[in-house]
N, C-alpha and C positions, 0 to 999 in steps of 0.2 A: 305050472306056468314057468316058462323059461325066462330068466332074467338076462337080457343082453346088455353088455357094457356099451354105453353110448359112444365112447371114443373108438372102439373097435368098429362099430357100425358106421360111424362117420368116415373112418379111414377106408373101409371097404367101398362105401358110396363114392367118395372122392376118387379113389383109384379107378372105379368103373367110369366115372365121368371123364377123367383124364384120358382113358383109353378111347372114349368116344370122340373127345375133342382132338386127339392126336392121330386119328385113324387115317389121315391123309399123308402121313409121313411115308417115305420110301421104304419098301421092303429091303432094298439093297441100294446103296449109293454107287456111283461109278466114278472112275478116275477121270480127271480133266482130259488127259491124252486120249482116252477111249471115246469120250463124248465128242471131241473134235473130229473124229473119223466118221461119226454117224451122220447120215443124211438128215435125219430128224432126231436130234439129241433129246433123250428122254429117260425117265426111270418109271418103274411101276410102283404105285403106292399100296399101302397095306389094305386099303379098301377096294383095290382093283382098278382104280383110276390111273390115268397117265399124267405125269408131270413133265411138261415140255420145257426145254431151255431155249432161250433166244440165242441164235448163233452170233448176233452182234454183241451180246453180253459176254458170251464165251470168248470171243475175239478181243473184247475190250480189256480183259484181265491178263492177256498174254504179256503185256508190257511190264507186269508186276511179278511174273513168275519165271524161275529158272528151270533147268532140266529136272532137278530133284522134285520141285513142286509140281511140275507138269505130270509127273508119274506118281505123285504121292497125294495130291490134293483130291479129296473125294467130294463130289457134288450130289445133291445140293448141300450147301453149308448149313449146318444145323445151329440155329440160335436158340439157346435154352432160356425161355422166359421164366424168371424166378418169381413166383408168387409168394415165396417165403420172406421176401424183403419188403421194407416199408414203401419203396418207390419202384416204379417199373424199371427193371434191370434185366438185360439179356447177357448171357455169358457164352463164350466160345471156348471150348476145351481143346479142340484140335489145333495143334501148333501151326500147321500149314495154313489152315483157314484163318486163324488169328493173325498170322503174319500178313496174309493177303489183305484182310480187312483193314489192318492198321495202315497199310500202304495206300489203299483206296481212300481212306478217311484222312490220311495225313497225320496220324497220331502215333505215339511211341508205343512199341510193344517190346517188352524185355523178357518175355517167356512166361510160361504158365497160362493160367486162365485170363482171357481178355473180357473186360466188362464194358458193356455198351448201354447207353442211355437213349431216351426217346429221340433226341435230335440226331444221334448216330443212326438209329434204326430207320428214320425217315429218309436220310441221305442214302443209305444202302438200298432201300426199297426203290428209290428213284434211279440209282445207278446200275444195280445188279439184281433187280427184283426177282427174276426167275431162277437165280442161282442160290437163293436162300429160302429156308423154311423155318418156321417157328415150332418149337417143342415146349409145351407148357408143363412145368413141374411144380411140386410143392414140397 
């Protein structure tokens, strides 16, 4: 009889579950400048589905970005939901995305990882819902 370590089993199980939960994430993100040129701005997701961006949302962020961000900001913005923390917290690791989000929300960003809380997430969902996607990690 094989004795399985419960922690190893649990980690494999959770990894599988997270892959299932995150299957809608894009295979490849696109630069804002590229999406603005597309008639139907979109990315292809890992599960083969298509994630469409609203043109008015793409246009609404132009007032917050300069030339560097226009050619460097990749969309959708990935908000990493951290289940390893006590409360619901999302983090943004990309500096261009973090800078944009801080401008949209009117909060200070001094570099590094940006942490967002539920009230931030609901405001982002309302303002730029198609430009963000959640990635769940543990």
